C-alpha positions in Angstrom: 50.6 -13.6 0.5 49.8 -15.4 3.7 48.5 -13.7 6.7 49.8 -14.8 10.0 46.9 -15.2 12.5 47.8 -14.0 16.1 46.7 -16.4 18.6 44.5 -14.9 21.7 46.5 -14.0 24.4 45.0 -15.0 27.7 44.6 -11.7 29.8 45.1 -11.4 33.4 41.7 -10.2 34.7 41.6 -8.2 37.9 38.4 -9.4 39.1 36.9 -12.7 40.2 33.5 -14.6 40.3 31.2 -13.0 43.2 33.2 -9.7 43.2 31.2 -6.5 43.4 32.2 -4.2 40.5 31.0 -0.9 38.9 31.1 -0.1 35.1 33.2 2.7 34.4 32.7 3.1 30.8 30.2 2.4 27.9 26.3 2.4 27.9 25.9 1.1 31.7 28.5 3.2 33.2 27.9 4.0 36.7 25.7 0.5 37.4 27.1 -1.9 40.1 26.7 -5.5 40.4 27.7 -9.1 41.1 30.3 -10.8 38.7 28.5 -13.9 37.7 31.1 -15.3 35.0 34.6 -14.5 33.9 36.2 -15.3 30.3 39.9 -14.9 30.9 40.9 -16.0 27.2 38.2 -13.3 26.0 38.9 -10.7 28.6 35.2 -10.2 29.3 33.3 -10.5 32.4 29.2 -11.3 33.2 27.7 -9.0 35.6 24.5 -9.2 37.0 21.7 -6.9 35.6 24.3 -5.2 33.4 24.2 -5.1 29.6 20.9 -6.8 29.2 20.2 -8.3 25.5 17.3 -9.9 24.2 17.6 -13.3 22.7 14.9 -14.6 20.2 14.5 -18.4 20.9 12.7 -20.5 18.5 10.6 -23.4 20.2 12.1 -26.5 21.0 11.8 -29.6 22.8 13.6 -28.1 25.8 11.7 -24.6 25.5 8.4 -25.4 23.9 7.2 -21.7 24.2 10.2 -20.0 22.5 9.8 -16.3 22.7 12.0 -13.4 23.6 14.0 -13.5 26.8 16.4 -11.0 28.6 19.9 -12.2 29.5 23.2 -10.6 30.6 25.8 -10.5 27.8 29.7 -10.3 28.5 31.1 -6.8 28.5 35.3 -6.1 28.6 36.9 -6.6 31.7 38.7 -3.1 31.2 35.5 -1.3 31.3 34.8 -2.3 35.0 36.7 -1.6 38.4 36.4 -3.6 41.6 33.8 -1.9 44.1 35.1 -1.9 48.0 32.3 -2.2 50.3 34.5 -1.1 53.0 35.1 2.5 51.7 32.3 2.4 49.5 34.5 3.5 46.2 35.7 1.8 43.3 39.6 0.8 43.6 42.6 -1.0 41.9 43.6 -4.0 43.5 47.0 -4.9 45.0 48.4 -8.4 46.0 50.1 -8.7 49.5 52.0 -11.7 50.3 51.2 -12.9 53.8 52.0 -16.4 56.1 48.5 -17.7 54.8 49.5 -16.7 51.2 48.8 -13.9 48.7 45.6 -11.9 49.6 44.2 -9.0 47.3 44.0 -5.6 49.1 42.0 -2.5 48.4 44.3 0.5 47.1 42.1 3.2 48.8 41.4 1.6 52.1 44.1 -0.9 52.7 41.4 -3.6 53.8 42.0 -7.4 52.7 39.2 -8.2 49.8 37.3 -11.3 50.8 38.0 -14.1 48.5 34.6 -15.2 47.0 35.3 -19.1 46.2 
């Protein structure tokens, strides 16, 4: 009996690199940080100073010291919400079509969210 493998579905991520977000669930709930990386195929994001893990590294030519290093690990994008700096609240994102194109809008205060790229 064969098992069909399900292909990973690219998830629509509601945050972009450079956005300020707040973690809403999990061990780091309530922490705020900037999005450093987004992985749409995996549905995960890396946030500055959130979900810190320790990596044990062997000495190598590029890293002769080796040792234990702390770095940010990805967390599920569903566990974060965009943080609006205008109204200082976590918010959902809506899209508004203008003559300049699509812009992201804060659902709470209606302010256009800056494009970080």
